[in-house]
Every structure is written in structure tokens, then in C-alpha cells.
matplotlib code that plots the C-alpha trace (Angstrom):
import matplotlib.pyplot as plt

x = [24.1, 22.7, 20.0, 18.9, 15.7, 14.7, 14.8, 12.9, 9.9, 10.4, 9.5, 7.0, 5.1, 5.1, 4.0, 0.8, 0.9, 0.7, 3.3, 6.2, 4.4, 2.2, 4.5, 6.6, 4.1, 2.7, 6.6, 6.7, 9.6, 10.3, 9.3, 12.9, 14.7, 12.4, 13.4, 16.8, 16.7, 14.8, 17.2, 19.9, 18.6, 17.8, 21.6, 23.0, 20.2, 21.1, 17.5, 14.7, 11.9, 9.6, 8.6, 9.9, 7.7, 4.4, 1.9, 1.0, 3.8, 4.0, 6.2, 8.4, 8.2, 11.2, 9.8, 6.5, 8.7, 11.0, 7.7, 6.8, 9.7, 9.3, 5.6, 7.5, 9.2, 7.5, 4.9, 7.8, 8.9, 5.0, 5.1, 7.8, 6.7, 3.4, 5.5, 7.8, 4.3, 2.6, 5.9, 6.4, 2.7, 3.0, 0.5, 3.3, 6.2, 7.2, 6.2, 8.0, 5.9, 6.7, 4.7, 4.2, 1.8, -1.8, -2.5, -0.7, -3.3, -6.1, -6.4, -3.6, -4.5, -7.3, -5.8, -3.6, -6.4, -8.1, -5.2, -4.2, -7.8, -7.4, -3.2, -2.8, 0.6, 1.9, 3.8, 3.5, 6.5, 5.1, 7.2, 6.5, 8.3, 8.2, 9.3, 13.2, 13.5, 11.5, 13.9, 16.3, 15.1, 13.8, 18.0, 19.2, 16.6, 15.2, 11.8, 10.4, 7.2, 6.7, 3.0, 3.1, 2.2, 4.3, 4.4, 4.9, 7.0, 9.1, 9.9, 13.1, 15.5, 15.8, 12.8, 9.4, 5.7, 2.2, -0.1, -3.1, -5.1, -5.2, -4.5, -7.0, -7.1, -10.0, -11.0, -12.3, -13.7, -15.6, -18.9, -20.7, -19.1, -21.8, -20.2, -21.7, -24.8, -24.7, -27.0, -24.8, -20.8, -18.8, -15.0, -14.9, -16.6, -13.6, -10.9, -13.0, -11.9, -8.7, -6.5, -4.8, -1.7, -0.1, 3.7, 6.3, 7.7, 4.2, 4.0, -0.1, 1.6, 2.9, -1.0, -2.5, -0.3, -0.7, -5.0, -5.3, -3.6, -5.3, -8.8, -7.8, -7.4, -4.0, -4.5, -5.3, -4.9, -3.0, -4.4, -3.0, 0.4, 2.8, 0.4, -0.4, -3.7, -4.9, -4.5, -5.9, -9.2, -9.6, -9.2, -11.7, -14.3, -14.1, -13.9, -15.0, -10.9, -10.5, -7.8, -6.3, -6.8, -6.8, -9.7, -9.3, -8.2, -11.2, -13.7, -12.5, -13.6, -17.2, -18.7, -16.7, -18.8, -15.6, -15.0, -16.7, -15.3, -16.6, -18.2, -15.2, -14.0, -10.0, -6.8, -5.7, -1.2, -0.1, 0.6, -0.7, -0.9, 1.0, 3.0, 7.0, 9.3, 13.2, 12.6, 9.5, 10.1, 13.0, 11.0, 9.9, 6.6, 4.7, 6.0, 4.3, 1.3, 0.5, 1.4, -1.1, -3.9, -2.9, -2.9, -6.8, -8.4, -7.1, -8.5, -11.8, -11.5, -10.7, -14.5, -15.8, -15.2, -16.1, -19.5, -19.8, -18.6, -21.4, -24.0, -21.9, -22.2, -19.1, -18.9, -16.6]
y = [36.5, 33.1, 32.3, 28.4, 27.3, 25.8, 29.3, 30.6, 27.5, 28.4, 32.1, 31.6, 29.5, 31.8, 34.7, 32.2, 30.7, 34.3, 33.6, 31.2, 28.9, 28.1, 28.3, 25.8, 23.3, 23.3, 22.8, 19.9, 21.7, 22.9, 26.8, 27.1, 25.9, 28.3, 31.6, 30.9, 30.3, 33.3, 35.4, 33.7, 34.5, 38.7, 38.6, 37.7, 39.5, 42.9, 43.8, 42.6, 40.6, 41.4, 44.9, 45.1, 44.7, 44.1, 41.4, 39.4, 39.3, 41.7, 40.8, 43.4, 44.3, 42.5, 39.6, 39.9, 39.0, 36.4, 34.6, 34.2, 32.9, 30.0, 29.4, 28.6, 26.6, 24.9, 24.4, 23.0, 20.1, 19.2, 18.9, 16.4, 14.7, 14.2, 13.3, 10.4, 9.2, 8.3, 7.3, 4.3, 3.2, 3.0, 5.7, 7.9, 6.7, 5.1, 1.2, 0.0, -2.8, -4.7, -7.7, -9.1, -7.0, -8.2, -8.8, -5.3, -3.4, -6.0, -6.0, -4.7, -1.1, -0.8, -2.4, 0.6, 3.4, 2.6, 2.0, 5.4, 6.5, 6.1, 6.7, 9.7, 10.3, 7.0, 7.2, 4.0, 3.5, 0.4, -1.3, -4.4, -8.0, -11.6, -13.8, -13.5, -10.1, -9.3, -11.6, -10.0, -6.2, -8.0, -9.0, -5.9, -3.7, -1.6, -3.5, -3.9, -5.9, -8.2, -9.2, -12.5, -16.2, -18.6, -22.6, -22.7, -25.2, -23.5, -20.6, -19.2, -20.2, -16.6, -15.6, -15.2, -16.1, -15.5, -17.0, -14.9, -16.2, -20.0, -19.7, -20.0, -18.8, -18.6, -18.2, -14.4, -12.8, -9.2, -9.1, -9.1, -12.5, -14.4, -17.5, -16.1, -16.6, -19.7, -22.4, -25.5, -24.5, -26.8, -26.7, -26.9, -23.0, -22.2, -22.7, -20.9, -17.6, -15.7, -15.5, -12.7, -14.0, -12.9, -11.5, -14.8, -13.6, -14.2, -16.9, -16.5, -17.4, -20.8, -21.6, -20.2, -23.1, -26.0, -25.0, -25.1, -28.6, -30.1, -29.3, -30.5, -26.9, -27.5, -25.0, -21.4, -18.2, -15.3, -12.0, -9.8, -10.7, -9.1, -6.2, -4.9, -5.8, -2.2, -3.2, -6.3, -5.6, -2.7, -5.6, -8.2, -5.8, -4.8, -7.8, -12.0, -12.1, -15.0, -15.1, -16.6, -14.4, -15.4, -15.2, -12.8, -9.9, -11.1, -10.6, -7.2, -6.0, -6.9, -3.6, -2.3, -4.8, -4.8, -8.7, -11.9, -15.5, -18.4, -20.9, -23.5, -25.8, -25.9, -27.5, -25.0, -24.0, -25.4, -21.7, -19.1, -15.3, -14.2, -11.8, -12.3, -10.6, -10.8, -10.3, -9.1, -7.8, -6.2, -3.9, -0.2, 0.1, 1.4, -1.3, -3.8, -1.8, -2.0, -6.1, -6.3, -4.6, -6.1, -9.6, -8.9, -7.6, -10.4, -12.9, -10.6, -11.3, -15.1, -15.1, -12.9, -15.0, -18.3, -17.4, -16.1, -19.4, -21.3, -19.0, -20.4, -23.4, -24.3, -26.8, -29.6]
z = [19.9, 20.3, 22.4, 24.1, 22.4, 25.5, 27.4, 24.8, 25.0, 28.9, 28.6, 26.2, 29.4, 31.5, 29.7, 28.3, 31.9, 33.2, 35.8, 36.8, 38.8, 36.3, 33.6, 35.4, 35.9, 31.8, 31.1, 33.9, 35.6, 39.4, 39.6, 40.9, 37.8, 35.8, 37.9, 37.6, 33.8, 33.6, 35.7, 33.7, 30.5, 31.8, 32.5, 29.1, 27.3, 29.5, 30.0, 32.0, 30.4, 33.4, 34.6, 38.3, 41.1, 39.5, 40.4, 38.1, 36.1, 33.1, 30.2, 28.7, 24.7, 24.5, 26.5, 24.2, 20.7, 22.7, 23.4, 19.9, 18.7, 21.6, 20.7, 17.4, 18.6, 21.1, 18.1, 15.8, 18.7, 19.1, 15.0, 15.4, 17.8, 16.0, 12.7, 14.9, 16.4, 12.6, 11.5, 14.4, 13.8, 10.6, 9.4, 7.6, 5.3, 2.1, 0.8, -2.0, -3.9, -6.5, -8.2, -11.2, -13.7, -14.3, -10.4, -9.7, -12.1, -11.9, -7.9, -6.0, -7.5, -6.4, -2.9, -3.2, -3.4, -0.7, 1.7, 1.1, 2.0, 5.3, 5.5, 3.3, 4.7, 3.1, -0.1, -2.1, -4.8, -7.5, -9.8, -12.3, -11.7, -12.0, -9.1, -10.3, -10.4, -7.3, -4.8, -6.2, -5.3, -1.8, -1.2, -2.6, -0.1, -3.2, -2.3, 0.8, -0.1, -3.4, -3.9, -6.1, -7.5, -5.9, -5.2, -1.2, -1.7, -3.5, -1.6, -2.1, 1.0, 3.5, 2.3, 4.5, 2.2, 3.5, 0.6, 0.3, -2.4, -4.2, -8.0, -10.0, -13.9, -16.1, -19.5, -20.0, -22.8, -23.1, -21.2, -24.2, -25.8, -27.7, -25.7, -22.7, -24.2, -25.4, -23.0, -24.2, -24.5, -25.9, -25.8, -29.4, -29.8, -28.2, -30.9, -33.2, -31.6, -31.7, -28.6, -26.6, -25.2, -22.3, -22.4, -22.7, -19.5, -17.7, -15.8, -17.6, -21.0, -20.0, -18.0, -21.5, -23.3, -20.4, -20.2, -24.1, -24.0, -21.5, -22.6, -26.1, -27.9, -30.2, -32.8, -31.7, -33.4, -31.3, -32.2, -29.6, -27.5, -25.0, -23.8, -20.8, -18.5, -20.1, -23.5, -22.6, -21.6, -24.2, -26.9, -24.8, -24.5, -28.1, -30.0, -29.5, -28.9, -25.4, -23.1, -19.8, -16.6, -12.8, -11.6, -8.8, -11.6, -13.5, -10.8, -9.3, -13.2, -12.3, -11.8, -14.8, -16.9, -19.0, -19.1, -17.8, -17.4, -19.4, -17.1, -17.7, -15.3, -15.5, -13.8, -11.9, -11.7, -8.0, -7.3, -4.9, -4.7, -1.4, 0.4, 0.3, 2.3, 2.6, 7.0, 7.9, 11.4, 9.8, 7.6, 8.8, 10.8, 7.5, 5.5, 8.6, 8.5, 5.0, 4.8, 7.7, 5.2, 2.4, 4.5, 5.6, 2.0, 0.4, 3.0, 2.6, -1.3, -0.8, 0.7, -1.4, -4.4, -2.7, -1.9, -5.7, -7.4, -5.3, -7.2, -10.8, -12.8, -13.9, -16.9, -17.1]

ax = plt.figure().add_subplot(projection="3d")
ax.plot(x, y, z, "-o")
ax.set_aspect("equal")
plt.show()
């Protein structure tokens, strides 16, 4: 025999409330309607659910057993409602985020950890890629958000781009590098040290070539190339090598004291780090909440960097 789960919910409300009127009020129904439901349920079962002619109502053993199941149904319904509510407000769900490796590992990963501290029911699925791959994934619907550096005037048609951080590159080195201790730093000093080259497919690789050409360093020795940010950082911390990195990445690593930026003013690429989406309004509530968080955190980071630069001497 299959019973209507709603009837069991009503039965639980009556038992827990202590009467028909109280049970009806608890579930927002009229008392006559509840009485008819109990009569139908007794007829279907073929046994009374309450002791006859007793006031207040006294549930039978059968009634108590069915009411217990009704409580479970009510609890499951309340849990399901809470799940839907947290999803609608962006506190539950999945966000598929992709971005360029250096920014993802050097900056975004820290922000993801902060986001999940306050949103433990959100799962982040992260992937790596550069702009061509990221735009393809956004079009295919396999990515919700891309965080990458783009020239704002060259955003592909059909995409929405929100700039969050100006493009800014620096010459990075280990925190104990000899050049950091020099009172007067000359460009010729830089040429004497080996260089770490970013992956050839990275925009940073071309940036490095342009920067070195602009500052008059034409003959460099590449000691390491193509590694991840973690490997580049480890080599910087344990050698005298130099490399080109976004200033935001070096700034975020300052607490670990593994690398620093040489105070040499460079020409910067016409790119901005930003949030790239295909259709911002059609995304899930969780993805929209994550985008707002990233936007806010990057604007705060931008202010911190500006304040830090006011106390830094940059040599031309």
C-alpha cells in the first residue's frame, strides 16, 4: 500500500501540535480539510489513528509510527527548500573558472581560498588557458568565468569584459638577490645575470623580449624556461636569476618573502587583467556571486598596490 506523503506530513503536524486545530495551523490549512484528510487516511488504512472519544487526541501506536515517517518527509522538504534557497542566492553550486597560469596560481588561487571560507558549499573547478582557449571554452559553455589579461579595445565580439587590474610588469628576483642591495642600480648590471623565460605560449614571454629590448639589454642568458609559477618562484628564491612577472603576482607573494621586484620603471603592455564572460546575465547565481567577489577583491588589491607604490622608488 502506497500512502500519500502529504497525508503523513499532516499526521505528524497533528501529533506534534497536540490536536487537529494546532496541526492545521502549523501547516497552513483549514481544520475541516485536515479532519477530512485524517478520515480518508483511516479508511484507506482500515484502522483508527487516534483513540476514540478521547480529548485531547491520543494517537495510536500505528499513528505514532506513521507520524515519525511524516516528520522525516517534512525534514526532507525543509532541507530541499534550504538547498534551493542557497543555490538561488549563489551560496551553493559549481563555478567553472579558467585563466592564464601565472595569474591563476599567483593571485586567483588566494582569492578562491578566501571565497570558499565564506561559501563552503561552492565547488570551484579551475582550468588553465590563454585567451584563444578560454574564449572557445566560454562559447562551448564549458567555462563560466575567465580571468585573463586582454587589451580592452580588442575584446572579441559577443563577450563581456570587466577590467579589474591595470597591466603592470616588473623585473622579479629572489628576495635575497644582490641587486636589491645595490644603492645605485644600472641597466648594465642586469645583463650579468641569467634569466628565467616564461612559457613561449605565454604573453609574458613576448613581454620579456619587448622589455629587454626597450631597456637596451639585447644579449641575455636563459637558464630556465617553460616552467610553472611554482618552479619559477623556487628558482628565483634559490638563485641569482631574473624574470618578468606581473607586479600583482610579485605583490601577492611579498608575505612569503620568496621574491621581490627591482625598482626599475618599465613600459607596460596595453592589457588589463579582467573578468571575461560570454553572457553575464545568463550565468548561474553562484557564478554571478563569484564574479562580484573577484571584482571587489581586485579593486581592493589595486588600491593596496597603489599605496605600496607611493613608498617605492622606481628608477628610470
